N, C-alpha and C positions, 0 to 999 in steps of 0.2 A: 499839539497842541500849542496854540500860537502863543507867540510871547507880549505878557502883557506889562506894560510901563505905567509904574503911578509911584510917585514920591512916598516916600517912608520918613517917618518921624519919629524920633525915641524921647522920650519925656522922661528922665531917669531923676530920683531924689528921694531921699528916706520917708517911712512912714509921717503921715501927717505932714509934707511940704507941699501938698497941695496938686500933687501930678493928676488927681481925677478931676479936680475942678478947673483945670488947664486945660484938661483932655475936652471935656466937657465944651467950653469955650473953643476950643478947637475945630470939632464936629458940626456945633452949630454955625459957624463963621462960614467953614472951607467942606463942610459935608464928609469930610472923612470918614472912613469907619475906625473904630477905639477899640483894639485889642489889649486887654489887661492881663497879664500873665497870671496875676492874682486869682482873679474872675475865674480865668482858665483852669486854676488850679483847683480852685474849690468846687469849680464845675465837674471835674474831673472825682473829687472826692465821693463827690454828692451822688454820682454815677453808679455809686456799688461795685464800680471793675476793681480788678487785681489790682490795677495800676493806683487805682484810687486807697485799697488799703494801703498798699505801700506808702503812698503819700502822708494816710492817716498817722501812721508810725511813725515818721521821719517827724512831721510839723506835732504830734502830741510830745514827741521829746523834744521841743521847742529848738532843733536844727533847722538850718535852711536846706530847702529843697535842691539837690545838685542840679548845676547847670545843665546837666545833661538829660536830666528830666524835663526842666521846665523849657528847656527849647526842642526838646522831643516834641511836645504837646504842644507847642506854639507852631510847631512846624504842620502838623497833623493838620492843625485849623487852616491855617495858611493854605496849604494845597488843596484841602475842602472848598474854601472861600473863593482862590482861585477856579476850580471845575465849574463852578456857580456863576462865576462871572464868565467864564471862555462860553457856558452853553447862551448865555445871555447876548454874547456878540454875533 
């Protein structure tokens, strides 16, 4: 697979700090793709998968999802996205 070099920007902040708003503006102005780990986690929960059930248990307890779980879901999404982009090039 060919290496794809694209800029990556992380927008970090607490709940309600405007991350989503700023990301919408970046997408509109520069055409970037916005990946929200919160959205990815909610999608996994809604999928009904075993991983989603585990995430539901964690979230219902008011606990933070472990970084390894969040990064695992993000990694799967990024690899899938890169595969689609490679196929288009």
